[in-house]
KEKE-3310 file (N, C-alpha, C; in steps of 0.2 Angstrom, whole numbers, plus 5000, padded with zeros to 4 digits):
npx = (5468:5485:5494:5491:5498:5512:5521:5531:5550:5563:5580:5595:5605:5602:5586:5576:5582:5579:5564:5561:5562:5556:5542:5542:5538:5527:5520:5515:5515:5530:5536:5545:5549:5557:5572:5577:5570:5561:5544:5533:5517:5503:5493:5481:5478:5477:5493:5509:5525:5541:5559:5573:5586:5603:5621:5636:5631:5629:5627:5613:5616:5611:5613:5618:5626:5635:5631:5618:5599:5590:5578:5562:5547:5536:5524:5507:5500:5491:5489:5499:5496:5488:5500:5508:5502:5505:5515:5520:5513:5522:5532:5528:5527:5539:5547:5562:5567:5573:5576:5568:5561:5553:5547:5531:5521:5519:5527:5539:5543:5559:5563:5567:5564:5561:5572:5579:5577:5572:5559:5547:5537:5521:5516:5506)
npy = (5479:5481:5474:5460:5444:5438:5429:5417:5422:5410:5410:5405:5390:5385:5386:5380:5366:5366:5368:5358:5351:5355:5354:5340:5335:5339:5338:5346:5361:5363:5378:5383:5393:5405:5401:5411:5414:5405:5397:5388:5382:5377:5368:5365:5379:5396:5398:5399:5397:5404:5402:5408:5413:5415:5419:5414:5410:5406:5395:5391:5385:5382:5384:5393:5410:5418:5411:5416:5412:5412:5421:5432:5438:5443:5455:5456:5473:5479:5493:5504:5515:5511:5508:5519:5523:5510:5507:5521:5516:5504:5509:5517:5506:5502:5500:5500:5508:5500:5498:5505:5497:5504:5503:5510:5504:5491:5484:5484:5489:5489:5483:5482:5474:5480:5470:5468:5459:5459:5461:5461:5477:5475:5477:5481)
npz = (5510:5501:5487:5479:5483:5470:5463:5471:5469:5463:5461:5453:5446:5434:5429:5419:5423:5438:5441:5436:5442:5454:5448:5446:5459:5465:5455:5445:5432:5417:5411:5399:5393:5393:5394:5404:5414:5419:5423:5434:5435:5447:5437:5442:5450:5451:5457:5459:5456:5452:5440:5444:5433:5439:5434:5438:5452:5468:5479:5492:5510:5519:5537:5534:5539:5527:5514:5511:5512:5496:5487:5482:5483:5470:5468:5464:5459:5450:5438:5431:5438:5450:5455:5461:5476:5478:5482:5491:5503:5505:5508:5519:5528:5531:5521:5510:5495:5479:5466:5450:5433:5423:5416:5406:5403:5408:5422:5437:5451:5465:5479:5497:5511:5530:5531:5523:5514:5497:5487:5475:5467:5455:5440:5426)
capx = (5476:5491:5494:5490:5506:5509:5526:5536:5555:5568:5586:5595:5608:5597:5579:5575:5583:5575:5559:5557:5563:5551:5539:5540:5537:5521:5514:5514:5517:5532:5534:5551:5548:5560:5576:5581:5562:5554:5535:5530:5511:5499:5485:5471:5473:5482:5497:5516:5533:5544:5563:5578:5593:5608:5625:5640:5624:5630:5622:5611:5621:5607:5608:5627:5624:5639:5627:5609:5594:5590:5572:5559:5541:5532:5515:5503:5496:5484:5488:5504:5494:5491:5509:5511:5500:5506:5526:5517:5508:5525:5538:5528:5526:5546:5549:5568:5566:5579:5577:5564:5563:5556:5540:5530:5512:5522:5534:5542:5548:5560:5559:5568:5556:5562:5574:5585:5574:5571:5554:5543:5528:5523:5510:5502)
capy = (5477:5485:5471:5452:5439:5436:5420:5415:5418:5406:5409:5395:5391:5380:5388:5372:5359:5365:5367:5352:5345:5353:5348:5331:5334:5342:5335:5354:5358:5367:5385:5387:5395:5408:5397:5413:5410:5399:5395:5382:5382:5374:5366:5369:5384:5400:5397:5397:5398:5407:5401:5416:5412:5423:5421:5414:5406:5405:5392:5397:5382:5385:5388:5398:5416:5420:5409:5417:5407:5417:5420:5432:5440:5446:5457:5465:5478:5478:5496:5509:5521:5507:5507:5525:5521:5503:5512:5526:5512:5499:5513:5518:5502:5502:5498:5507:5508:5498:5498:5501:5494:5509:5502:5512:5499:5487:5482:5481:5493:5484:5487:5480:5474:5478:5466:5468:5456:5459:5459:5469:5478:5473:5486:5479)
capz = (5504:5494:5485:5479:5481:5462:5461:5473:5460:5466:5461:5452:5439:5427:5428:5416:5429:5446:5438:5431:5448:5459:5445:5448:5465:5465:5448:5441:5423:5415:5406:5400:5382:5391:5398:5408:5417:5417:5426:5438:5437:5448:5435:5446:5454:5449:5460:5454:5455:5445:5443:5437:5430:5440:5433:5447:5458:5475:5482:5499:5513:5526:5541:5535:5534:5521:5510:5511:5507:5488:5482:5484:5484:5466:5472:5458:5460:5447:5430:5432:5443:5456:5460:5463:5481:5481:5484:5494:5507:5504:5510:5526:5530:5529:5513:5507:5488:5478:5459:5446:5429:5418:5412:5404:5405:5415:5422:5440:5455:5464:5487:5502:5518:5535:5536:5516:5508:5491:5485:5471:5464:5449:5436:5420)
cpx = (5480:5490:5489:5495:5504:5513:5529:5544:5563:5576:5590:5600:5605:5591:5577:5574:5578:5569:5554:5558:5555:5543:5536:5537:5532:5518:5511:5519:5524:5533:5541:5552:5552:5566:5577:5576:5557:5546:5538:5522:5506:5493:5479:5470:5478:5489:5501:5521:5535:5552:5568:5583:5597:5617:5631:5635:5628:5625:5622:5616:5618:5610:5613:5624:5630:5634:5621:5603:5594:5584:5569:5556:5542:5524:5512:5499:5492:5489:5496:5500:5493:5497:5509:5506:5501:5515:5522:5519:5514:5529:5536:5528:5534:5547:5558:5563:5574:5579:5568:5565:5561:5552:5537:5520:5513:5525:5536:5545:5552:5562:5568:5566:5563:5569:5582:5582:5572:5563:5550:5538:5527:5517:5510:5501)
cpy = (5481:5481:5464:5450:5436:5427:5421:5416:5415:5410:5404:5396:5390:5380:5381:5369:5360:5365:5361:5348:5346:5350:5343:5330:5336:5344:5343:5355:5367:5371:5386:5388:5402:5405:5403:5415:5409:5397:5389:5380:5376:5371:5368:5375:5388:5401:5396:5400:5399:5405:5406:5414:5418:5416:5422:5412:5403:5401:5392:5385:5383:5381:5394:5406:5422:5417:5409:5412:5416:5416:5429:5433:5444:5444:5461:5468:5481:5485:5502:5513:5520:5508:5514:5525:5515:5506:5517:5519:5506:5504:5515:5513:5500:5499:5502:5503:5507:5502:5499:5501:5500:5509:5506:5508:5492:5485:5485:5487:5486:5487:5481:5479:5475:5477:5464:5465:5458:5458:5464:5467:5478:5478:5478:5471)
cpz = (5503:5489:5485:5476:5471:5464:5468:5465:5467:5461:5459:5442:5432:5430:5428:5423:5435:5445:5436:5439:5454:5455:5446:5455:5466:5459:5444:5433:5422:5410:5401:5393:5387:5397:5407:5415:5420:5425:5428:5438:5436:5442:5437:5451:5450:5450:5456:5455:5450:5447:5439:5437:5432:5437:5441:5455:5463:5481:5490:5504:5522:5533:5542:5533:5531:5515:5509:5508:5499:5486:5487:5480:5479:5466:5465:5462:5455:5441:5436:5439:5449:5460:5465:5473:5482:5486:5489:5501:5510:5512:5517:5531:5532:5526:5511:5496:5485:5468:5453:5440:5423:5416:5410:5408:5408:5416:5432:5445:5463:5475:5492:5505:5523:5534:5528:5511:5502:5490:5477:5470:5458:5447:5426:5415)
residu = (MET:ILE:ALA:LYS:LEU:ASP:CYS:THR:VAL:ILE:ASP:CYS:PRO:ASP:PRO:THR:ALA:LEU:ALA:ALA:PHE:TYR:GLY:ALA:ILE:LEU:ASP:TRP:LYS:VAL:ASP:ALA:SER:ASP:PRO:ALA:TRP:VAL:TRP:LEU:ASN:ASP:PRO:GLU:SER:SER:THR:ARG:ILE:ALA:PHE:GLN:LYS:VAL:GLU:ASP:HIS:ARG:PRO:PRO:ARG:TRP:PRO:ASP:PRO:GLU:HIS:PRO:GLN:GLN:PHE:HIS:LEU:ASP:PHE:SER:VAL:GLY:GLU:ARG:ASP:ASP:LEU:GLU:ARG:ALA:GLN:ARG:GLU:VAL:THR:ASP:LEU:GLY:ALA:ARG:PHE:LEU:HIS:ASP:SER:GLY:GLY:THR:THR:SER:GLY:PHE:ARG:VAL:PHE:ALA:ASP:PRO:ALA:GLY:HIS:PRO:PHE:CYS:LEU:CYS:TYR:GLY)
# end
């Protein structure tokens, strides 16, 4: 195993409203302490979904490829030292590096999967 799935992140124009929508469906708890990044937590497990505010959000129009689905996966790899190993392993599998948040004790690196979908390796 390279990493553990931390959460699914959904881009949207109003994270609090979208989290409340899914919270009502799932009967999960909304944590809107940061309105730009809202958590939806399963009270019976560690499962969670994050909703991320995106300015000028273009909603998907499935299956129209001009307006594709918008989400990414966050994977927890442990500490910063574990990140280097995880990065080597995902790039060996075909991932492409996109961005480093620059954190020293906690942060994330963004990669594209072989089909171009972004995902993050998070540490700290």
